[in-house]
C-alpha positions as CSV (number, residue, x, y, z in Angstrom):
1,M,-6.5,11.8,-22.5
2,K,-4.5,13.8,-20.1
3,P,-3.9,13.1,-16.2
4,L,-6.5,14.5,-14.0
5,R,-5.3,16.7,-11.2
6,R,-8.3,15.9,-9.0
7,L,-7.5,12.2,-9.1
8,G,-4.0,12.8,-8.2
9,Q,-2.8,11.2,-11.6
10,N,1.0,10.9,-12.5
11,Y,1.5,8.6,-15.2
12,L,4.8,6.5,-15.2
13,H,6.1,7.0,-18.9
14,D,9.5,5.2,-18.5
15,D,9.1,1.7,-20.1
16,N,12.3,0.4,-18.6
17,L,11.0,1.3,-15.1
18,S,7.8,-0.2,-15.7
19,R,9.3,-3.5,-16.7
20,W,11.7,-3.3,-13.8
21,M,8.6,-2.8,-11.3
22,A,6.7,-5.7,-12.9
23,K,9.6,-8.1,-12.4
24,A,9.9,-6.8,-8.8
25,V,6.3,-7.6,-8.2
26,A,6.8,-11.0,-9.8
27,A,9.8,-11.9,-8.0
28,S,8.2,-11.0,-4.7
29,V,5.5,-13.7,-5.3
30,A,7.6,-16.0,-7.6
31,D,6.1,-19.3,-6.3
32,D,2.5,-18.0,-6.1
33,P,0.2,-18.4,-9.2
34,R,-2.6,-16.3,-7.8
35,P,-3.6,-13.1,-9.6
36,I,-2.2,-9.7,-8.9
37,L,-4.4,-7.0,-7.6
38,E,-3.5,-3.7,-9.3
39,I,-4.7,-0.4,-7.8
40,G,-4.9,2.5,-10.2
41,P,-3.7,1.1,-13.5
42,G,-3.9,4.4,-15.5
43,L,-3.1,3.6,-19.1
44,G,-1.5,0.1,-18.1
45,S,2.1,1.1,-17.6
46,L,2.4,-1.7,-15.0
47,T,-0.4,-3.9,-16.2
48,A,1.2,-4.6,-19.6
49,P,4.6,-5.9,-18.3
50,L,2.9,-8.0,-15.6
51,L,0.5,-9.7,-18.3
52,A,3.8,-10.2,-20.4
53,L,5.2,-12.0,-17.4
54,H,2.2,-14.3,-17.6
55,R,0.8,-12.9,-14.4
56,K,-3.1,-12.7,-14.1
57,V,-4.2,-9.0,-13.2
58,L,-7.4,-7.8,-11.6
59,A,-7.3,-4.1,-11.6
60,I,-9.3,-1.3,-10.1
61,E,-9.6,2.0,-11.9
62,I,-11.6,5.2,-11.2
63,D,-11.0,7.2,-14.3
64,R,-13.8,6.3,-16.8
65,G,-11.7,7.2,-19.7
66,A,-8.8,5.1,-18.7
67,C,-11.2,2.2,-18.3
68,V,-12.2,2.5,-21.8
69,Y,-8.7,2.5,-23.0
70,L,-7.7,-0.5,-20.8
71,R,-10.7,-2.4,-21.9
72,E,-9.9,-2.0,-25.6
73,H,-6.0,-2.2,-25.2
74,F,-6.4,-5.6,-23.1
75,A,-9.4,-7.0,-24.9
76,N,-7.5,-10.1,-25.8
77,E,-6.0,-10.8,-22.3
78,A,-9.5,-10.1,-20.8
79,E,-11.0,-12.7,-23.2
80,A,-8.5,-15.2,-22.1
81,G,-9.2,-14.7,-18.6
82,Q,-5.7,-13.1,-17.8
83,F,-7.1,-9.5,-17.2
84,D,-10.2,-8.4,-15.3
85,L,-11.1,-4.7,-14.9
86,R,-13.4,-3.1,-12.2
87,E,-14.3,0.5,-12.6
88,G,-14.7,2.5,-9.3
89,D,-12.9,4.2,-6.5
90,A,-10.2,1.7,-4.9
91,L,-11.1,3.2,-1.3
92,E,-14.7,1.9,-1.7
93,E,-14.1,-1.0,-4.2
94,V,-11.1,-2.8,-2.8
95,E,-12.9,-4.3,0.2
96,P,-15.8,-5.8,-1.7
97,V,-13.5,-7.0,-4.4
98,W,-11.2,-8.6,-1.9
99,S,-14.2,-10.3,-0.1
100,E,-15.6,-11.5,-3.5
101,Q,-12.4,-13.1,-4.4
102,G,-11.8,-14.5,-1.0
103,G,-8.5,-12.6,-0.7
104,Q,-7.0,-15.0,-3.3
105,F,-4.4,-12.7,-4.6
106,A,-0.6,-13.3,-4.6
107,A,0.1,-9.4,-4.1
108,V,-1.3,-5.9,-4.2
109,A,0.5,-3.5,-6.5
110,G,0.2,-0.3,-8.1
111,N,1.3,3.3,-8.8
112,L,-0.8,4.9,-5.9
113,P,-2.1,8.4,-6.4
114,Y,-0.4,10.6,-3.6
115,N,-3.6,12.0,-2.5
116,V,-5.2,8.9,-1.3
117,S,-2.0,6.8,-0.5
118,T,-2.1,6.9,3.2
119,P,-5.9,6.2,3.8
120,L,-5.7,3.4,1.0
121,L,-2.8,1.7,2.9
122,A,-4.7,1.8,6.1
123,K,-7.7,0.2,4.5
124,L,-5.6,-2.5,2.8
125,S,-3.8,-3.5,5.8
126,R,-7.1,-4.1,7.6
127,L,-8.3,-6.6,4.9
128,E,-9.2,-10.1,5.8
129,P,-7.5,-12.5,5.1
130,V,-4.5,-10.1,5.6
131,P,-2.6,-9.5,2.2
132,E,0.9,-11.0,2.1
133,V,2.8,-8.7,-0.1
134,F,2.4,-5.1,-1.2
135,V,4.4,-3.5,-3.9
136,F,3.7,0.3,-4.5
137,T,5.0,3.4,-6.1
138,L,4.5,6.1,-3.5
139,Q,5.6,9.4,-2.6
140,L,9.2,9.3,-1.1
141,E,8.2,10.8,2.1
142,V,5.4,8.3,2.7
143,C,7.9,5.4,2.1
144,E,10.2,6.9,4.6
145,R,7.5,6.9,7.2
146,L,6.7,3.4,6.4
147,A,10.3,2.3,6.9
148,A,11.3,4.7,9.8
149,S,13.1,3.9,12.9
150,V,11.7,4.5,16.3
151,G,12.7,8.0,17.6
152,T,13.0,9.7,14.2
153,K,11.1,12.4,12.9
154,A,9.3,10.2,10.2
155,Y,8.4,7.6,12.7
156,G,4.6,7.9,13.5
157,Q,1.3,6.1,13.6
158,L,1.4,4.7,10.1
159,T,4.9,3.3,10.7
160,V,3.6,1.3,13.8
161,L,0.5,0.1,12.2
162,I,2.4,-1.2,9.3
163,Q,5.5,-2.5,11.0
164,M,3.5,-4.5,13.4
165,E,2.6,-6.9,10.6
166,Y,5.0,-6.2,7.6
167,R,8.6,-5.9,6.9
168,V,9.3,-2.7,5.0
169,K,11.9,-2.5,2.2
170,I,12.4,0.5,-0.2
171,L,13.4,-1.1,-3.4
172,R,14.2,2.1,-5.6
173,R,14.0,5.9,-5.6
174,L,12.3,7.5,-8.7
175,P,12.8,11.0,-9.9
176,G,9.8,13.1,-10.7
177,S,11.0,13.2,-14.4
178,V,9.8,9.6,-15.0
179,F,6.1,10.6,-14.5
180,F,3.8,12.8,-16.5
181,P,3.1,15.4,-15.4
182,P,6.2,15.4,-13.3
183,P,5.2,15.8,-9.5
184,D,7.2,18.2,-7.4
185,V,8.4,15.5,-5.1
186,D,10.5,12.3,-5.7
187,S,8.9,8.9,-5.3
188,A,10.0,5.4,-4.3
189,V,9.0,1.8,-5.0
190,V,8.4,-0.1,-1.6
191,E,7.8,-3.6,-0.8
192,L,5.8,-4.6,2.3
193,R,6.1,-8.3,3.1
194,R,4.0,-9.8,6.0
195,L,6.0,-11.0,8.8
196,T,5.9,-14.6,9.6
197,P,4.6,-14.8,12.2
198,P,3.2,-11.2,12.6
199,L,3.9,-9.4,16.0
200,V,0.0,-9.3,16.6
201,G,-3.0,-11.8,16.2
202,P,-6.1,-10.8,14.3
203,G,-7.9,-10.1,17.5
204,E,-5.3,-7.4,18.6
205,R,-5.0,-5.4,15.6
206,E,-7.8,-3.0,16.2
207,Q,-6.7,-2.7,20.0
208,V,-3.3,-1.6,19.0
209,A,-4.5,0.8,16.4
210,R,-6.7,2.6,18.9
211,A,-3.9,3.0,21.3
212,V,-1.6,4.2,18.7
213,R,-4.1,6.6,17.2
214,Q,-4.6,8.1,20.7
215,G,-0.7,8.1,21.5
216,F,0.1,10.0,18.3
217,S,-2.9,12.4,18.4
218,Q,-0.8,15.1,20.1
219,R,3.0,14.3,19.5
220,R,4.3,16.9,21.9
221,K,2.5,15.4,24.9
222,K,3.6,12.5,27.1
223,L,1.7,9.2,26.8
224,S,0.6,9.7,30.5
225,N,-1.5,12.6,29.4
226,L,-3.2,10.8,26.6
227,L,-3.5,7.3,27.8
228,P,-4.3,5.5,31.3
229,V,-0.6,4.7,31.6
230,D,2.3,5.8,34.0
231,D,4.8,6.5,31.1
232,G,6.7,9.9,30.8
233,R,7.7,9.1,27.1
234,R,6.3,10.6,24.0
235,A,4.7,8.3,21.3
236,E,7.7,8.4,18.9
237,E,10.0,7.0,21.7
238,L,8.3,3.6,21.9
239,S,9.2,0.8,19.5
240,V,6.7,-1.2,17.7
241,A,7.0,-4.0,20.1
242,E,6.6,-1.7,22.9
243,W,3.3,-0.3,21.4
244,I,1.9,-3.8,21.3
245,E,2.9,-4.6,25.0
246,L,1.3,-1.1,26.0
247,S,-1.8,-1.9,24.3
248,R,-2.1,-5.3,26.0
249,R,-1.9,-3.6,29.3
250,L,-4.8,-1.2,28.3
251,R,-7.1,-4.2,27.2
252,P,-10.2,-4.3,29.4
């Protein structure tokens, strides 16, 4: 087996980092005994240390060859009810799996393929009930967008949509050399922990998202040219709280 470029696969091969990440996931949900939902386990670099920490894992993997390996490698854990594998595209499978399990997961974790990380994050953040904790390895640029401050170049639509419900913390930067094949960019491990209480209620999420998508659709233009508001600022100049307030003024 070798990583498939079309699937954006880069396998984490550093065992020390794998164990560190598993401990970070377990620490983020220390008092929650529910299973971990793992996206894209690949050859189990994160799965194995999670199982070694006595965490139950339900994993979604698109690569058929990897699925064969995982079923063989973790056959004992599967028989004991500690490991469950679903074969398929996480973009299509995560919602039905989440619904089937009633959202009863302590956290969602994984080394996300770079080519689907942004749409996958957007889909995960819209699940009901809302996930409490994410711990992901992502392209460093995406992590910086998630954690960006208002007015910075990295601050954008994804920033607002995530930060209105989650506290973002970059836990560790990872060089490309710890992956095979090594990507051309650095990565990072990021933790998203749901705010208590979140800044928006369940009925407001889509209203805010619509306003944010429209506001950031043409970053050079003032908001007054994109939305029915008398505001001469550009999208990146509004804080998350200001975006929420603006969307409430737009509500029919």
